[in-house]
N, C-alpha and C positions, 0 to 999 in steps of 0.2 A: 587365390592367385594360382594360375596355371604354371606348370613347370617350364622353366627355360631349358631348351635343349643344350645350347652352347653358351657359356658365360666366360667372358674375359674380365678379370679383375685387374684394373690398372694399378700401377705401382710407380712411385717416384723414380725408382732406379731404372726401370725398363720402359716406362711410359705406356702409351696405348697406340700401337702401330695400326690399329684397325678401328673403324668407326661403327656406331650403331647403323642398322639398315643394310649391313653386308652379310647377314646370316648369323652374326654372333652378337649377343648382347654385351655391351661394354658398360661396366659400373665401377665406381670408385669403391674402396674397401668398406666405407660406411654404408653405402647403398647395397652392397653385396650381402651384408649381414641379414637383410630381409628377403633375399632372393632364394628361390627353390630351383636349383640347377641340376641337370643330369650330368653334364661334363664341364669341368672348369679347370683353369690353370692354378687354382688355389685348393689345397687339400681339404680345407674345412668348409668349402662353399659348394660342394657338389656330392653326388653319389659316386661319380667316377672322376678320379684325379688324373690330369694329363701333364706330368712334369716336363714333357718335351716342349710344351708351348713356351714357357718362360725361358727354358734353356736355349731354344732356337732364337727367340727374340734378342736374348742377351749376346749371342755369339755370331749371328748372321751378318754378313757383309753384303747381302743382296739389296737390290734397289727396292724402294717402298712398294711398288706394284707387285714385285715378286714376293716380298714378305707377306703381303696380304693373301696372295694365292696359296702360299705354303701353309699359312696359319689355318685357312679354311680346310685344307687337306688334312692337317694334323687332327683337327676336331673330327673330321669325317672318319679318319682311320680309327680313332678311339671309339667312335660310335659303332663301327663295324665289329670291333673286338667285343664290345659290350653286348651287341646283338647275338653273337654266337657263343658267348661265354656261358658256363653252366649257371642256371638260376636256382635250381632245386638244392635246398639244404637238407642235410640229414641230421637227425638228432639222436643223441645217445645219453642215457642216464646211467651213471655208474653208482651202484649201490654198495652195501657193506659186505658183500660176500667175498671171501678170500679162500683160494685153494692153496694148500701148503703141501709140497712134495719133498719128503726128506725123512731121515732116520737119525737116531742118536739123542743123547741127553739134552744137548743144546736146542735141538729142534723141538723136543717135547716141552722144554721150558718156555720156548718162544710161543708155541701153540697155546699153552696155558695162559700166557699173558695176553695174547692176541684175542682169545675168546672173550675177554672182558670188554673188548671194543668192537669186534667184528663177528660176522657169521662165518665160522671157519670150518672147512672140510680138510682133514688131514689124511694124506695118502702115503703109504710106504712105497718107496720106489720098486720094491720087489713085487708089489701087488698091482702096479700100473699096467694096463693093457694098451691103451692108446690115449693120445692127447692131441687136441686140435682146437681150432677157433682162434679168436683174437680178443682184444681189449673189450671188456663188457660181456663176453660170452665164451670163456675158455671152457671147453667140454672135455671131461676125462671119463674113461671107462676103466674100472678097476675091480679087484676082488675084495669083497668086504666080509668080515666074519660076523655072522649073526648067531645069536644064542636063544634057544627056547628052553623049556623045562627039561627036555630030554637030552638034547645034544647041541653042539656048536658046529656050524657048517659055513663054507664060503659060498657066496653067491656073487654073480657079476652085477655091478652097480654102475650107474651113470650119474654124473653131477655136472652142473654148469655154474661157474662163478665169474664174477666181474674182474678179479685180479688173480695173479698167479705168482707164487713164490716157489723157487726151486733151490734146494740146498745141495751143493756139491753134485749137481746133476747137469750134464752136458746136453744142450739142445739148441737147435736153431731158433727156438722160441725166445731165447735170451735176448735177441735183438728187438723183440716186439715191445710196443708200448703196453704198459700195465703188467710187465713181467719183471720180477726181481730175481736175479741169479746170485745167491748168497754164498759167500765163502766164510768159513769160520776162521778166526773169531769175528763177531759182528757187533755193530753198535745197535742194540735192540731198540732203543728209544728212537733213534734216527730212522730206522727201518719202519717202525710203526707210524711215524709221522709222515713218511713218504706215501705209505698206503692211504693214510687218512686224507692227505692232500689231493689224491686223485678222485676222491668221491665227489660227484657233482654232475652237472649238465654240460654236455659238449655239443657243439654245432660245427659241421664241416661240409665241404663240397668235394665231389670227385675231381681230382686234378688230372689223372691219367685216363685216357680213353683207350680201349683195347679191342682189336679185331682178331679173335682167335684163329679165324680161317687164314689169316696172313702169317701167323706165327709159325716158325719152323720147329719150335719146341712142342707146341700143343699136340698131344696125342700122337707124337711121332716116335717110331721105333728106331729110326736111324740117326736123328739129330739130337745132339746134346747142347745146342746153343742156349746159353744162359748169360749173355753179355749184359742184359738189363739187370739181372739179379746181382751179378758180380759188381757192377758199378754203383748200385744203389747204396748210398751212405747210411740209410736207415733200414727198416724192414718194411718199406712201402711195397716192395715186391719180393716174394719168396717163391720157391718152386717146390713141387711135390713130384719127386722122381718116380714114385709108385704109380701115380695117375697121369704123369706127364702134363701137368697143368700148372699155370702160374697163379699165384695167390696174391691178391691186391689188398692193401690196407690203407684206405684214405686217411685214417687217423695217424698212421705212422709216416705217411708221405710228407716230406719237407718242401715239396714243390720245386726241386732243383732242376728237373727236366732232363737229367743226364741219361735216363733210360731211353727217352725218346730219341735223343741225339745219336745213340749208338745202335739202335735196332736196325739190322741189315735189311729187314723186310718191310719196314714201315708199318708194323702191326700196332705200334703205340703212337698216341697223339697227345699233345699238351692242351688240355681243355681250355685254360685261360686264353690261349692264342692258337686255335686249332688250324689244321691245314686248310679247311674251308674258309676260315676267316683270313688266313694268310693270302689265299688266292684273291679274295676281294680287296684286301689292302694293296696287293700288288698292282691292281688296276688303277688305284689312286696315285701310286708312285710312278706311273707310266711317264716316260720321257724325261725323267729326272734321275740324277745320280742319287743312290740311296746309301745313307750312312747308318748302319745298324749298331746300336749301343744298348747294353743292359742298363736298367734303371740304376742299379747299384754302382755303375761305373761313371755316371754322368758327372759327379763331382770331381772325378780324376781328370776330366777333360775341360775343366774350368780355364778360360782364357784362350782357347783355340778360336780360330776364325773360320766360319763356314762360308764358302764362296757362293756366288749366284749359281743356281741350277742344282743345288743339293737339297735333299729332304731327309730329316732324321727319322729313323724308324726305331723307336725305343721299345725294347722287349723286357719281359719280366726277368728273364735269365738268359744268358748266352748259350747255355748248355743244350737246350732242346733244338737249337738250330742245326739242321742238316742240309745236305745239298738239295733235296727236293723242295725245301722251303725257298731257297735262293733261286732255284730254277724257275719258279713261277713268276718271280720278279723279272728275270731275264727274258722269259717268254712274252711278257707284256711290253717288250720293247725298252725295258729299263736299261740304262747304260751301266758302266762298271759299278759294282757294289763294293763299298768300303765296310769292313766288319772290324770294329774295335773289340777285341776279345783277349784281354791280358792272360787269361788262364787256359786258353784252348791250345791244343796241339793239332787241330784238324787242318787239312788242306782241301781245297775245293776245286776250282778251275781257274784258268787265266783271267776270267771275267770277275773274279772275286778276290779282292786284295785284303788279306787278314793282317791287322796291325796289333801287336802285343804291347806297344808302349806309345805314350802320348807324343814323344818327340818325333818319331818317324811319321806318325799320322799328321802332325802339325807341318812337318817339312813338305809332305805331299800336298796338303791343302794350301800352303803358302805358295807353292809353285803353280798350283791351279789358279789361285787368285791373280798372280802376275800374268799368266797367259790370258785370262779373261780381260784384265785391264789393258793389256797390249792390244788385243783384238778390238776393244772398245775405242781405244785411242786411234787405231788405224781407220775405223769406220768414221769417226768424227773428223779425222784429218782429211 
């Protein structure tokens, strides 16, 4: 069976506002179990889930013809995002190697215990020269004492380990995945279990795209801009002030998009919904009012009524949205944009109305519904 590009799975609650033969395959839940779909309104029936489809059907007050047109556009918008989203996956295997940096009786006792379970490299803080890398490949240079038959001497040594433990040792690396910053006293067994649980296979994709030539921090002598690093809630982005370079860790990134939204130069882009994809989606939204909502916020808007002429643009997270994203919609002839963003403090322009609570958004949409109905009555009269 060939793959169905667009699938609508009917449901007793929402019905099926569109019929087969209109570019979207319509099946009941039983028939959908045997379908192979690219994009669907049901999470288990496709490669790409489009939650905005059911949400729109449930809340729209548009006429049937308008509903069908918007539904087609919603599927098309999801396809555009899928086309531009990263397909390449990266694989990482975390083995049993562990680097321990620390000194003292407790540390030596821990190392002795850990050596029964892992391949341990123990480094004294006073012997450490440099430390770099990330989860799976932490690299240290340090002085190691070697002994032969005649004398003992220190030589510079390098090692690479999958995980890193730092005892009473302050470092930016404490934010990174695969790093344990240990304060005494410690729960030795719990610590060993956390190390053991990280061993295994990891698969991930790049979420943040970066153009260093646009970045005001990259190799700059005058700029200390680091708003992306400052706002990152994990260690998805770190900075190296010695080289003036940003360091990205896709494994640490939690895909919040905050760094993209605050970058003043547009050097960062959100790969799941890139600027290029946004520009294409903006063409689909042309001539309609756009309501932008993050997927996680859809349930908070349950019960609102979407008037005729509106199209929902559901995004992964509200945080990556910046004015350039909204500008491409406005440039396509889009009318006023409604942005439901409960957590944002951003302001954009007079053409973008930001709502932080459901009640105010509902009040605006209700007034819009009344205006549309009044105009319709006048035309019919």
